[in-house]
C-alpha distance (Angstrom), angle and dihedral (degrees) to the residues before:
residue distance angle dihedral
M1 . . .
G2 3.73 . .
N3 3.64 93.4 .
T4 3.88 90.3 53.2
R5 3.71 91.7 48.2
G6 3.87 89.1 48.6
C7 3.87 89.1 52.8
V8 3.83 92.2 49.2
L9 3.85 91.8 51.9
L10 3.77 91.5 45.6
A11 3.76 88.9 50.7
C12 3.77 91.8 49.9
A13 3.79 92.8 47.9
V14 3.79 92.2 50.8
L15 3.81 93.1 49.1
L16 3.76 92.6 47.7
A17 3.95 95.8 41.7
G18 3.85 99.0 86.1
P19 3.79 138.3 19.7
A20 3.77 124.4 -122.1
T21 3.84 115.0 -89.7
A22 3.77 131.9 -144.1
S23 3.78 89.0 -97.3
G24 3.81 89.3 64.2
L25 3.79 142.0 -90.4
K26 3.78 115.8 -38.3
V27 3.77 111.8 -146.1
L28 3.76 115.8 -171.8
G29 3.74 111.7 -153.5
F30 3.74 135.2 127.1
D31 3.80 129.3 -32.2
D32 3.77 86.8 -106.3
N33 3.78 116.9 31.8
S34 3.80 96.5 170.7
C35 3.72 126.6 126.7
A36 3.86 85.5 -118.9
A37 3.81 88.8 63.3
W38 3.72 89.8 44.5
Q39 3.91 88.8 56.9
A40 3.72 93.6 44.8
A41 3.74 91.6 53.0
A42 3.79 90.3 65.0
A43 3.71 87.1 86.1
D44 3.86 92.2 52.3
P45 3.71 112.6 60.4
D46 3.76 93.9 -172.1
Q47 3.96 92.3 54.7
R48 3.84 90.6 45.0
A49 3.82 90.9 49.9
A50 3.87 89.0 50.5
Q51 3.88 90.5 48.7
V52 3.88 90.6 50.4
A53 3.84 92.6 45.3
W54 3.76 87.4 51.4
A55 3.75 92.4 54.1
R56 3.81 92.3 45.6
G57 3.83 87.9 49.5
F58 3.81 89.6 51.6
L59 3.86 90.3 52.1
S60 3.81 88.8 49.4
G61 3.82 89.3 52.8
H62 3.80 88.7 48.5
N63 3.83 89.0 53.0
Y64 3.80 91.9 49.7
A65 3.76 94.0 49.0
N66 3.90 94.8 40.6
Q67 3.79 103.6 36.3
R68 3.83 92.3 162.7
Q69 3.85 92.3 54.3
Q70 3.76 103.4 38.2
V71 3.83 126.4 170.3
T72 3.71 111.2 -114.5
D73 3.81 120.2 -112.2
V74 3.76 103.0 -75.9
S75 3.90 125.6 -175.3
A76 3.77 124.5 -126.3
G77 3.72 88.3 -112.3
T78 3.83 91.7 55.0
V79 3.84 91.2 49.7
E80 3.84 91.2 48.3
R81 3.76 91.4 51.1
N82 3.74 91.0 48.9
I83 3.81 93.6 52.2
E84 3.81 92.2 42.7
Q85 3.94 88.9 54.7
Y86 3.79 92.8 45.8
C87 3.83 92.7 49.8
R88 3.85 91.9 47.9
K89 3.79 89.0 53.8
N90 3.91 93.4 39.5
P91 3.80 106.9 31.9
D92 3.81 89.9 164.0
G93 3.75 91.2 50.5
Q94 3.79 135.6 95.3
F95 3.78 116.2 -99.1
I96 3.84 90.6 -140.7
D97 3.92 87.8 63.9
A98 3.80 82.4 67.9
A99 3.84 88.3 63.4
Y100 3.74 89.9 49.7
R101 3.73 92.0 53.2
M102 3.75 92.4 46.6
S103 3.84 89.1 55.0
D104 3.81 88.4 51.6
S105 3.81 97.6 48.2
M106 3.74 102.5 30.6
S107 3.78 92.7 50.0
G108 3.79 93.6 60.8
R109 3.81 88.1 -116.8
N110 3.88 91.1 104.2
G111 3.94 90.4 -164.3
P112 3.69 141.1 59.3
I113 3.84 120.3 -74.2
R114 3.65 109.6 -96.4
K115 3.80 126.5 -160.9
């Protein structure tokens, strides 16, 4: 439990550490953010827990940055199921894109953030 909390806090700190630059948003995640890496982590509970903690930290960062359109409180299981569904539909995609889509849909915005 403490390890998961630490991962979430670390993910939040990383997300909030630096602003986006003109060259595009810099997202710090894993060495391999692919859905294939997500599927491979099914056999490694520690890696899967870290991936889910990263996604929950990303959603917490979204809430910090968009306090008027916050993602509701979602469990680790809900996050895992959403990423699993996303990667089944998008096997060549990035599992971190599932976190982006969750921030879009679960905040009530139902679309990407626009400047």
